[in-house]
C-alpha positions in Angstrom: -42.5 245.0 65.6 -41.8 248.0 67.9 -40.3 247.5 71.3 -41.4 249.8 74.1 -39.4 249.9 77.4 -41.3 250.9 80.5 -39.9 251.7 83.9 -42.0 250.8 86.9 -41.1 251.0 90.6 -41.4 248.8 93.6 -40.8 245.2 94.6 -41.7 242.0 92.8 -45.2 241.9 94.3 -46.0 245.2 92.8 -44.0 244.5 89.7 -43.7 242.1 86.9 -46.0 239.3 88.0 -49.0 241.6 87.6 -48.0 243.9 84.8 -47.2 240.9 82.6 -50.9 239.9 82.7 -51.7 243.4 81.3 -49.0 243.1 78.6 -50.5 239.7 77.5 -54.0 241.2 77.3 -52.6 244.3 75.5 -50.8 242.1 72.9 -54.0 240.3 72.1 -55.3 243.6 70.8 -52.0 245.1 69.6 -49.7 242.3 68.6 -47.1 244.4 66.9 -45.9 246.4 70.0 -43.6 244.5 72.3 -43.5 245.7 75.9 -40.3 245.3 78.0 -40.5 246.1 81.7 -37.6 247.4 83.8 -38.3 247.1 87.5 -36.5 249.7 89.7 -36.8 250.1 93.5 -38.6 253.3 94.6 -35.4 254.4 96.5 -33.6 254.6 93.1 -36.4 256.0 91.0 -35.6 259.7 91.1 -31.9 259.3 90.5 -32.6 256.9 87.6 -35.0 259.3 86.0 -32.6 262.3 86.3 -29.8 260.2 84.8 -31.9 259.2 81.9 -33.0 262.8 81.3 -29.4 264.0 81.3 -28.4 261.4 78.8 -31.6 261.8 76.8 -31.8 258.0 76.8 -33.9 255.6 78.6 -37.5 254.3 78.8 -40.4 255.2 76.5 -42.9 255.0 79.4 -42.4 256.2 82.9 -44.4 255.4 86.0 -44.2 258.6 88.1 -45.4 259.4 91.5 -48.2 261.9 91.1 -46.4 264.5 93.2 -43.4 264.3 90.7 -45.4 265.3 87.7 -44.8 269.1 87.8 -41.1 268.9 88.5 -40.4 266.3 85.8 -42.6 268.2 83.3 -40.8 271.4 84.0 -37.4 269.7 83.6 -38.5 268.6 80.1 -38.6 264.9 80.9 -42.2 264.4 79.9 -43.8 264.6 76.4 -46.8 266.7 75.9 -49.7 264.3 75.2 -52.6 266.8 75.1 -53.7 266.0 71.5 -53.5 262.2 72.0 -55.5 262.4 75.3 -58.1 264.6 73.7 -58.5 262.4 70.6 -58.9 259.3 72.9 -61.6 261.0 75.0 -59.5 260.7 78.1 -59.8 264.2 79.4 -60.2 264.9 83.1 -63.9 264.1 83.6 -63.4 260.4 83.0 -61.0 260.2 85.9 -61.6 260.5 89.7 -61.4 264.3 90.1 -58.5 264.4 92.5 -56.5 262.1 90.3 -56.5 264.7 87.5 -54.9 267.4 89.7 -51.3 266.5 89.0 -51.4 265.7 85.2 -50.5 269.0 83.6 -47.4 271.1 82.8 -47.3 273.7 85.5 -47.0 276.6 83.1 -48.6 275.8 79.8 -51.4 273.7 81.2 -50.8 271.0 78.6 -51.2 267.4 79.6 -48.0 265.7 80.7 -49.3 262.4 82.2 -52.4 260.4 82.9 -53.6 259.0 86.2 -52.9 255.2 86.6 -53.9 254.3 90.1 -54.7 256.1 93.3 -53.5 255.9 96.9 -56.1 257.4 99.2 -55.1 257.5 102.9 -57.5 256.7 105.6 -57.4 255.7 109.2 -58.2 252.1 110.4 -59.5 251.2 113.8 -60.0 248.0 115.7 -63.7 248.0 116.2 -63.5 245.3 118.9 -61.4 247.6 121.1 -63.6 250.6 120.5 -66.7 248.5 121.2 -65.3 247.2 124.5 -64.7 250.9 125.6 -68.3 251.9 124.6 -67.2 253.7 121.4 -67.6 253.4 117.6 -66.6 255.2 114.4 -68.9 258.0 115.5 -66.2 258.9 118.1 -63.7 259.6 115.4 -65.5 262.2 113.4 -63.8 265.4 114.4 -60.6 266.5 116.2 -62.3 266.9 119.6 -64.0 263.6 119.6 -61.0 261.9 118.1 -58.8 263.2 120.9 -61.4 262.1 123.5 -61.4 258.6 122.0 -57.6 258.5 122.1 -57.7 259.4 125.8 -60.3 256.7 126.5 -58.1 254.1 124.7 -54.9 255.2 126.4 -53.8 252.5 128.9 -55.9 249.7 127.2 -54.2 246.3 127.6 -54.4 243.3 125.5 -53.0 240.1 127.0 -51.6 242.1 129.8 -49.6 244.4 127.4 -50.6 248.0 126.9 -51.2 248.7 123.2 -50.5 251.9 121.2 -53.4 254.3 120.7 -52.6 255.7 117.3 -50.0 254.2 115.1 -48.5 256.7 112.5 -45.0 256.4 111.0 -42.6 259.2 111.6 -39.4 260.8 110.6 -37.8 257.9 108.7 -40.8 257.3 106.4 -41.3 258.6 102.9 -45.0 259.1 103.7 -44.2 261.8 106.4 -45.8 264.7 104.5 -48.8 262.6 103.5 -49.4 261.8 107.2 -49.3 265.4 108.4 -51.1 267.0 105.4 -54.7 266.2 106.5 -54.1 268.0 109.8 -52.6 271.1 108.2 -55.5 271.2 105.7 -58.0 270.5 108.4 -56.9 273.6 110.3 -57.3 275.7 107.2 -53.6 275.8 106.3 -51.7 274.8 103.3 -48.2 274.1 102.1 -48.1 277.0 99.6 -50.1 280.2 99.0 -52.9 279.9 96.5 -50.8 281.5 93.7 -48.1 278.9 94.4 -45.5 281.6 94.8 -44.7 281.4 98.5 -44.5 279.0 101.4 -47.6 278.9 103.6 -46.8 276.0 106.0 -45.4 278.4 108.6 -48.6 280.6 108.7 -50.9 280.5 111.7 -53.6 278.2 110.3 -51.0 275.6 109.2 -49.2 275.9 112.6 -52.5 275.2 114.4 -52.8 271.9 112.5 -49.2 271.0 113.1 -49.6 271.8 116.8 -52.6 269.6 117.1 -50.7 266.7 115.4 -47.7 267.2 117.7 -50.1 267.2 120.7 -51.1 263.6 119.8 -47.4 262.7 120.3 -47.0 264.8 123.4 -50.0 263.3 125.1 -48.8 259.8 124.4 -51.4 258.8 121.8 -48.9 258.4 119.0 -46.2 256.1 120.5 -42.7 257.4 120.2 -41.7 254.0 118.9 -44.0 254.4 115.9 -42.1 257.6 114.8 -39.1 255.3 114.0 -41.1 253.0 111.8 -42.2 252.9 108.1 -45.8 252.7 106.9 -45.3 249.0 106.2 -44.3 248.4 109.9 -47.4 250.3 111.1 -49.6 248.1 108.8 -48.1 244.9 110.2 -48.5 246.2 113.7 -52.2 247.0 113.2 -53.4 244.1 111.1 -51.2 241.2 112.3 -50.0 242.0 115.8 -52.7 244.2 117.2 -50.1 246.8 118.4 -52.5 249.7 117.9 -56.2 250.5 118.3 -56.1 253.1 115.5 -53.5 253.5 112.8 -52.7 255.1 109.4 -51.5 252.1 107.3 -50.8 251.8 103.6 -53.3 251.9 100.8 -56.6 250.2 100.3 -57.3 246.7 101.5 -53.6 246.0 102.2 -52.1 242.6 101.5 -51.9 242.0 105.2 -55.7 241.3 105.1 -54.9 238.2 103.0 -56.1 235.1 104.7 -53.4 233.2 102.8 -50.6 235.1 104.6 -48.8 232.9 107.2 -49.1 235.8 109.7 -52.8 236.5 109.1 -54.8 237.0 112.3 -58.6 236.5 111.8 -59.4 238.3 115.1 -57.5 241.4 114.2 -58.1 241.6 110.4 -61.8 241.1 110.6 -62.1 243.8 113.3 -60.2 246.5 111.4 -62.4 249.0 109.8 -61.6 252.1 107.7 -62.7 255.6 108.6 -62.1 259.1 107.2 -59.6 261.3 108.9 -61.4 263.4 111.6 -62.6 266.8 110.5 -60.7 269.8 111.7 -62.0 273.4 112.1 -61.8 274.0 108.4 -63.3 270.6 107.4 -62.2 267.1 106.5 -59.4 266.4 104.1 -57.6 263.3 102.9 -54.3 263.0 101.1 -54.7 261.4 97.6 -51.6 260.4 95.7 -50.8 257.5 93.5 -49.0 257.0 90.2 -49.3 258.5 86.7 -48.1 257.3 83.3 -46.0 259.4 81.0 -44.1 259.2 77.8 -40.6 260.5 77.9 -39.6 263.4 75.8 -36.8 261.4 74.3 -38.8 258.3 73.4 -38.3 257.2 69.8 -41.5 255.2 69.8 -44.1 257.5 71.3 -47.0 256.1 69.2 -46.5 252.6 70.5 -46.0 254.0 74.0 -49.2 255.8 73.8 -51.1 252.7 72.7 -50.0 250.9 75.9 -50.8 253.8 78.1 -54.2 254.0 76.5 -54.7 250.3 77.3 -53.6 250.7 81.0 -56.1 253.5 81.4 -58.9 251.5 79.8 -61.8 249.8 81.6 -60.4 246.4 80.9 -57.1 247.1 82.7 -58.4 249.6 85.3 -61.0 247.1 86.5 -58.4 244.7 87.7 -54.7 245.9 87.7 -54.8 248.6 90.4 -56.7 246.4 92.8 -54.0 243.8 92.5 -51.6 246.4 93.9 -54.0 247.3 96.7 -54.6 250.6 95.0 -57.7 252.3 93.6 -58.3 252.6 89.8 -58.0 256.2 88.6 -60.7 255.8 85.9 -63.9 257.1 87.5 -66.2 254.3 86.3 -63.8 251.6 87.5 -63.3 253.5 90.8 -67.0 253.6 91.5 -67.3 249.9 90.7 -65.1 249.1 93.6 -67.9 250.0 95.9 -70.8 248.4 94.2 -70.6 245.7 96.9 -70.9 247.1 100.4 -67.9 245.9 102.2 -67.9 247.1 105.8 -64.1 247.4 106.0 -64.0 249.7 103.0 -66.9 252.1 104.0 -64.5 254.7 105.3 -62.4 254.6 102.1 -65.6 254.8 100.0 -66.3 258.2 101.6 -62.7 259.3 102.0 -62.0 259.9 98.3 -64.6 262.7 98.3 -62.3 264.7 100.6 -59.2 263.9 98.6 -56.6 266.6 98.1 -53.2 266.5 96.4 -50.0 268.5 96.9 -49.5 271.6 94.7 -48.7 271.1 91.0 -45.7 273.4 91.0 -42.4 272.8 89.2 -40.3 273.1 92.4 -42.4 270.6 94.4 -39.9 267.7 94.1 -37.3 269.8 95.9 -39.8 271.3 98.3 -41.0 267.9 99.4 -37.5 266.7 100.1 -36.8 269.8 102.1 -40.0 269.5 104.2 -39.5 265.8 104.9 -36.1 266.8 106.4 -37.7 269.7 108.3 -40.5 267.7 109.8 -38.3 264.8 110.4 -36.2 267.0 112.7 -39.3 268.1 114.5 -40.3 264.6 115.2 -36.8 263.6 116.3 -37.0 266.3 118.9 -40.4 265.0 120.0 -38.7 261.7 120.7 -36.5 263.5 123.1 -39.5 265.1 124.9 -39.0 268.5 123.3 -42.3 269.9 122.0 -41.6 273.6 122.1 -43.8 275.3 119.4 -41.4 278.2 119.3 -38.7 275.8 118.1 -41.1 274.3 115.6 -42.0 277.8 114.3 -38.3 278.6 113.9 -37.7 275.4 112.0 -40.6 276.2 109.7 -39.6 279.8 109.2 -36.2 278.7 108.1 -37.7 276.1 105.7 -40.1 278.7 104.4 -37.2 281.0 103.4 -35.6 278.1 101.5 -38.9 277.2 99.8 -39.5 280.8 98.8 -36.1 280.9 97.2 -36.8 277.7 95.3 -40.1 279.1 94.0 -38.5 282.3 93.0 -35.9 280.5 91.0 
């Protein structure tokens, strides 16, 4: 009997109660590999991994955020699994294309992890409010129409109280970059140059996207109160309380749609529909993240670890487990099966994945992301004080770009 330790992140709802079902199913096929799960809060994940890497002691299998892949691979934390992946027929074409973006070593091109599940961002809107104002999803298709829709919604009152137009979390949320990325990409900008050697978020095209996003705050469409919230708070505000007409909540069908929730609101939940992010001058883009599975370079039981990873990326597991987490399966066949039934609420998400884009797969991205969250967090803090000067924004981004260029050079 071989014992495999796996680290996964999150709270109990996303943890052991669901993964244990997969372990039981796996052990019916592979009875001689015992799986032990260690559940660690997301806030402690990075520090825990670094500590394990320094000590060369820890789990056999790691759940990693897809944006962490390149950094951890470059640090030598992840085992090269290219041969095992190839032998099992699990190369890129069997996964949703955007899921495969961050699965390789940044220099050698070898495979360092496999996609497990996807988080595809979309906007949700209260169709009842839009209908009462003579609008529909057609009014959210591009930046111009989206802004016009926001202006039409502004001042709308429900039960005598004015609601927020567009709920998006701000400077205190880990999803800050994911929220701003579609606007930067939609303007034709990017975070790094195409060769991955220099910062690009301070160039004109990226600045145009940032300026448009800031204008949604300046003109009162994104409430200042929302900038202090987390994504979970935005989800609750949209789906349970009706605080917003449009919002960017968490992934997929969100547990707050659950009729068994004591806070469930039929009126609001049944009227919330998904839509793609509006298209900018350069097109429509959607952030796509999620989690990958990797074997640690210091695992003493890599063969047993690979057997469990292979199971978790199989049809049997992918057809159920990711959906229990309110995520999308990464396996393409299972991903497409989600939309066999036409569910109105998910139509926007059904289309959104086609525009999915991931952050750059460069070794320094972990440090870059931390730096940019701090930079944009400061910009949004100023916005709460009524300061929207793009000259100051440009100065902030230029300073951050120097730091990023230094990180990339090293």
